[in-house]
C-alpha positions as CSV (number, residue, x, y, z in Angstrom):
1,X,0.0,0.0,0.0
2,X,1.3,3.4,-1.0
3,X,0.2,6.6,0.8
4,X,1.1,10.0,-0.5
5,X,1.8,12.8,2.0
6,X,2.7,16.3,0.8
7,X,3.4,19.8,2.2
8,X,4.9,23.0,0.9
9,X,8.2,21.9,2.4
10,X,9.5,19.9,5.4
11,X,6.7,20.7,7.8
12,X,4.6,17.6,6.7
13,X,7.5,15.4,7.8
14,X,5.9,15.6,11.2
15,X,2.8,13.9,9.8
16,X,5.0,11.3,8.0
17,X,6.8,10.8,11.3
18,X,3.5,10.0,13.1
19,X,2.1,7.9,10.2
20,X,5.1,5.6,10.1
21,X,4.6,4.8,13.8
22,X,0.8,4.4,13.5
23,X,0.8,2.5,10.1
24,X,3.7,0.1,10.1
25,X,4.1,-1.7,6.9
26,X,2.7,1.1,4.7
27,X,4.9,2.6,2.0
28,X,4.9,6.4,1.8
29,X,5.6,8.9,-0.9
30,X,6.5,12.3,0.6
31,X,6.4,15.4,-1.6
32,X,8.0,18.6,-0.5
33,X,6.9,21.4,-2.8
34,X,10.1,23.4,-2.3
35,X,9.6,25.3,-5.5
36,X,6.6,27.1,-4.1
37,X,7.3,27.2,-0.3
38,X,6.0,29.0,1.7
39,X,2.3,28.4,0.9
40,X,1.3,30.7,3.7
41,X,2.3,33.7,1.6
42,X,0.6,32.5,-1.6
43,X,-3.0,33.1,-2.7
44,X,-5.6,30.3,-2.3
45,X,-5.9,30.3,-6.1
46,X,-2.1,29.6,-6.5
47,X,-2.3,26.9,-3.9
48,X,-5.1,25.1,-5.7
49,X,-3.0,24.9,-8.9
50,X,-0.1,23.5,-6.9
51,X,-2.3,20.9,-5.3
52,X,-3.8,19.8,-8.6
53,X,-0.2,19.1,-9.9
54,X,0.8,17.3,-6.8
55,X,-2.3,15.1,-6.8
56,X,-1.6,14.1,-10.4
57,X,1.9,13.2,-9.4
58,X,0.8,11.1,-6.5
59,X,-1.9,9.2,-8.5
60,X,0.7,8.5,-11.2
61,X,2.8,6.9,-8.4
62,X,-0.1,4.7,-7.5
63,X,-0.9,6.3,-4.1
64,X,-4.0,4.8,-2.6
65,X,-4.7,7.7,-0.4
66,X,-3.3,11.3,-0.1
67,X,-2.7,13.4,3.0
68,X,-2.5,17.1,2.7
69,X,0.0,17.5,5.5
70,X,-0.4,21.3,5.5
71,X,-3.0,23.4,7.3
72,X,-2.6,26.2,4.8
73,X,-3.3,24.0,1.8
74,X,-6.2,22.4,3.5
75,X,-7.8,25.7,4.2
76,X,-7.4,26.8,0.6
77,X,-9.4,23.9,-0.9
78,X,-13.0,22.8,-0.5
79,X,-14.1,19.4,0.6
80,X,-15.9,19.0,-2.7
81,X,-12.6,19.7,-4.6
82,X,-10.8,17.0,-2.5
83,X,-13.6,14.5,-3.1
84,X,-13.3,14.9,-6.9
85,X,-10.1,12.8,-6.9
86,X,-10.2,9.0,-7.3
87,X,-8.5,8.2,-4.0
88,X,-9.3,9.3,-0.4
89,X,-7.9,12.7,0.4
90,X,-7.3,13.7,4.0
91,X,-6.8,17.3,5.0
92,X,-5.9,18.7,8.4
93,X,-6.9,21.6,10.5
94,X,-5.4,23.2,13.6
95,X,-6.2,21.1,16.7
96,X,-8.3,23.9,18.4
97,X,-11.1,21.5,19.4
98,X,-8.6,19.1,21.0
99,X,-7.0,22.0,22.9
100,X,-10.3,23.3,24.1
101,X,-11.6,19.9,25.1
102,X,-8.4,19.0,27.0
103,X,-7.4,22.3,28.5
104,X,-10.1,24.9,28.0
105,X,-11.6,24.5,31.5
106,X,-9.0,26.5,33.4
107,X,-8.0,30.1,33.7
108,X,-5.2,29.9,31.1
109,X,-5.8,31.0,27.5
110,X,-5.1,29.1,24.3
111,X,-3.0,30.5,21.5
112,X,-3.4,29.2,17.9
113,X,-0.3,29.9,15.9
114,X,-0.4,29.4,12.1
115,X,0.3,31.0,8.7
116,X,-1.5,34.1,7.5
117,X,-3.8,32.2,5.1
118,X,-4.9,29.8,7.9
119,X,-5.4,32.5,10.4
120,X,-7.4,34.7,8.0
121,X,-9.4,31.8,6.6
122,X,-13.1,31.2,7.2
123,X,-12.5,27.6,8.2
124,X,-10.5,28.4,11.2
125,X,-12.8,31.2,12.3
126,X,-15.8,29.0,12.0
127,X,-14.0,26.3,14.0
128,X,-13.1,28.7,16.8
129,X,-16.6,30.1,16.9
130,X,-18.0,26.6,17.2
131,X,-15.7,25.3,20.0
132,X,-14.6,28.4,21.9
133,X,-17.6,28.9,24.1
134,X,-15.8,30.9,26.8
135,X,-13.7,33.2,24.5
136,X,-10.4,31.7,25.6
137,X,-8.7,31.3,22.2
138,X,-6.4,33.9,20.5
139,X,-4.8,33.7,17.1
140,X,-1.4,34.7,15.8
141,X,0.3,34.7,12.4
142,X,3.9,33.4,12.4
143,X,4.9,33.2,8.7
144,X,8.6,33.5,9.2
145,X,8.8,30.3,11.2
146,X,8.3,28.4,8.0
147,X,11.4,30.0,6.4
148,X,13.5,29.2,9.5
149,X,12.3,25.6,9.4
150,X,13.2,25.3,5.7
151,X,16.7,26.5,6.5
152,X,17.1,24.0,9.3
153,X,17.3,26.8,11.9
154,X,15.2,24.9,14.5
155,X,16.8,26.0,17.8
156,X,18.5,29.1,16.4
157,X,18.9,32.5,18.2
158,X,17.3,34.1,15.1
159,X,14.2,32.0,15.3
160,X,13.9,32.7,19.0
161,X,14.4,36.5,18.5
162,X,11.6,36.4,15.8
163,X,9.2,34.6,18.1
164,X,9.9,36.9,21.0
165,X,9.3,39.9,18.8
166,X,6.1,38.5,17.3
167,X,4.8,37.7,20.8
168,X,5.7,41.0,22.4
169,X,2.1,42.1,22.6
170,X,0.9,38.9,24.2
171,X,0.9,38.1,27.9
172,X,2.8,34.8,27.6
173,X,2.3,34.0,31.2
174,X,-1.5,33.9,30.6
175,X,-1.4,31.0,28.2
176,X,-1.5,27.4,29.1
177,X,-1.6,25.8,25.6
178,X,-0.2,26.6,22.1
179,X,-2.0,25.0,19.1
180,X,0.7,24.4,16.5
181,X,-1.5,25.2,13.4
182,X,1.3,24.7,10.9
183,X,3.2,21.5,10.6
184,X,6.5,23.4,10.3
185,X,6.0,24.8,13.8
186,X,6.6,21.4,15.5
187,X,10.3,21.9,15.0
188,X,10.2,24.9,17.4
189,X,8.7,23.4,20.6
190,X,11.8,24.0,22.6
191,X,11.9,27.6,21.5
192,X,8.2,28.1,22.4
193,X,8.8,26.5,25.8
194,X,11.7,28.9,26.5
195,X,9.4,31.8,25.8
196,X,6.1,30.6,27.5
197,X,7.7,28.6,30.3
198,X,8.0,24.9,31.1
199,X,4.3,24.5,31.9
200,X,3.1,25.3,28.4
201,X,1.3,22.5,26.5
202,X,1.1,21.8,22.8
203,X,-1.5,20.3,20.5
204,X,-1.3,19.7,16.8
205,X,-3.3,17.9,14.2
206,X,-0.9,15.1,13.3
207,X,-2.3,12.3,15.3
208,X,-5.9,13.1,14.4
209,X,-5.0,13.3,10.7
210,X,-3.4,9.9,10.7
211,X,-6.4,8.4,12.6
212,X,-8.7,9.8,9.9
213,X,-6.4,8.3,7.3
214,X,-6.6,4.9,9.0
215,X,-10.4,5.1,9.0
216,X,-10.6,5.8,5.3
217,X,-8.0,3.3,4.0
218,X,-9.5,0.5,2.0
219,X,-7.2,-1.9,3.7
220,X,-4.4,-1.8,6.2
221,X,-0.9,-3.3,5.9
222,X,-0.3,-6.4,8.0
223,X,3.4,-5.9,8.8
224,X,4.8,-4.6,12.1
225,X,7.9,-3.1,10.5
226,X,8.0,0.6,9.8
227,X,7.4,1.4,6.1
228,X,9.8,3.0,3.8
229,X,9.4,6.5,2.2
230,X,10.2,7.8,-1.2
231,X,11.1,11.5,-0.8
232,X,10.5,14.0,-3.7
233,X,11.2,17.7,-3.8
234,X,8.7,19.3,-6.3
235,X,8.6,16.1,-8.3
236,X,12.3,15.3,-8.3
237,X,13.6,12.4,-6.2
238,X,15.7,13.6,-3.2
239,X,19.4,13.5,-3.7
240,X,22.1,12.6,-1.1
241,X,22.2,16.2,0.4
242,X,18.5,16.4,0.7
243,X,18.3,12.9,2.2
244,X,20.8,14.1,4.8
245,X,18.7,17.1,5.6
246,X,15.6,14.9,5.9
247,X,17.4,12.7,8.4
248,X,18.3,15.8,10.4
249,X,14.6,16.9,10.4
250,X,13.5,13.5,11.5
251,X,16.0,13.5,14.4
252,X,14.7,16.9,15.4
253,X,11.1,15.6,15.4
254,X,12.2,12.6,17.5
255,X,13.4,14.9,20.1
256,X,10.6,17.5,20.1
257,X,7.8,15.0,20.1
258,X,8.8,14.0,23.6
259,X,7.6,17.5,24.5
260,X,3.8,17.5,24.8
């Protein structure tokens, strides 16, 4: 069984990381659209064109399901558009409901961090309006974190300085949970924790997305061994240098996913 996973860049590797653990035996095709990263600074119309090309690539590679491992891309396409393809297509959204259900009962606020398209999109605002009954959720755009991630600057002083400046108008002590509403943001959990303090909690949509994938798969692989992954950058198979960078990204994810 082949499963396609794509993102504008390396952010969706966090979904691949989770999927390989939850779906042992599956084979994965990972597509990083580096030619067009970051999606968060594109228009929805541009993103829909990119997605159509990527879906065509995945179907040619015999993917039996496709995961849009990008909140921005998911917010730019309709459910009807996704259902027009001949395989199951699973999108993702910021884990706001999960954060509210788990942590919304206290006196600490919830901060949803995402890209500009996701933050401004109707889907997120409708989601917040539906689940945030006590007005505890705030939103923040952090577009430059995507660029830091794509350069591998995960725990860098530059990324931390950017975050501190972006959060200057927020009472960080008043927040108990950060919703990582962009898959690229998982790489920066340690930096968020330095700014918000050791008690901060995180939610993301990775596990929920893979659970939905499992529900929609026509069949599940029987093996207990982790499946392999073919990595492509805008349609071109990853070379040795890119494979090395992917390995570094996965090592970072191994370490930060211990932080919940």
